[in-house]
C-alpha positions in Angstrom: -5.1 -29.8 -7.7 -2.2 -29.0 -5.6 -0.6 -25.3 -7.0 3.1 -26.3 -7.4 4.4 -22.7 -7.5 5.0 -22.0 -3.5 9.1 -22.5 -4.2 8.7 -19.6 -6.5 7.6 -17.2 -4.0 10.9 -16.1 -2.4 12.2 -15.3 -5.8 8.9 -13.3 -6.5 9.9 -11.7 -3.0 13.2 -10.4 -3.9 12.6 -9.9 -7.5 10.0 -7.5 -6.1 12.7 -6.2 -3.0 11.1 -7.9 -0.1 14.1 -7.8 1.9 12.2 -7.4 5.7 9.5 -10.2 6.6 10.2 -11.9 3.1 8.9 -15.6 4.0 6.0 -13.9 5.3 5.2 -12.1 2.7 6.1 -15.5 0.4 4.1 -18.0 2.8 0.9 -15.2 2.1 1.1 -15.1 -1.4 1.3 -19.0 -1.5 -1.6 -19.3 1.0 -3.7 -16.6 -0.9 -3.3 -18.4 -4.5 -3.9 -21.9 -3.0 -6.6 -20.8 -1.0 -8.0 -18.9 -4.2 -8.2 -22.3 -6.2 -10.1 -23.3 -3.2 -12.7 -20.6 -3.4 -13.2 -21.1 -7.5 -13.7 -24.8 -6.7 -16.2 -23.6 -4.2 -17.8 -21.2 -6.7 -18.0 -24.4 -9.2 -19.9 -26.6 -6.5 -22.0 -24.1 -5.9 -23.5 -23.6 -9.5 -23.4 -27.2 -9.7 -25.7 -27.4 -6.3 -27.8 -24.6 -7.4 -28.5 -26.2 -10.9 -29.3 -29.4 -9.1 -31.7 -27.7 -6.9 -30.9 -29.0 -3.8 -30.7 -26.6 -0.7 -29.2 -28.5 1.7 -26.0 -28.7 -0.8 -26.2 -25.2 -1.7 -26.1 -24.4 2.2 -23.5 -26.3 3.3 -21.3 -25.3 -0.1 -22.3 -21.7 0.3 -20.7 -21.9 4.3 -17.8 -23.5 3.4 -17.2 -21.0 0.8 -17.9 -18.3 3.7 -14.8 -20.2 5.7 -12.9 -19.8 2.4 -13.0 -16.4 1.5 -12.6 -15.5 5.2 -9.5 -17.6 5.0 -8.6 -15.6 1.3 -9.2 -12.1 3.2 -6.9 -13.0 6.0 -3.9 -13.3 3.5 -5.4 -10.5 1.4 -4.9 -8.3 4.4 -1.3 -9.5 5.4 -0.6 -9.1 1.5 -2.0 -5.6 0.4 -0.6 -2.8 2.0 3.0 -3.9 2.1 2.8 -4.6 -1.6 0.9 -0.9 -2.1 3.6 0.7 0.2 6.5 -1.5 -1.5 5.0 -0.7 -5.3 4.5 3.0 -4.6 0.6 2.2 -5.4 -1.9 4.4 -3.8 -4.5 2.5 -1.8 
């Protein structure tokens, strides 16, 4: 399922008040959203693989999940501190 909200993120950045790096922040939001969906799909696949007790599929899916989580973490790193700073939320 393709997420159809990528064009909304620049408007979100404006509403939050991001003026500097707004395009970069919008990209991080869009990528985070997309990769989150991928992680959820991989978790579903991992459960299905485990129910079928296919260790090979479980390991392959788990490896894909690791890569997806790394990508998610990269975009979280790009989002979290700027959001906390902008919104006055203590880390």
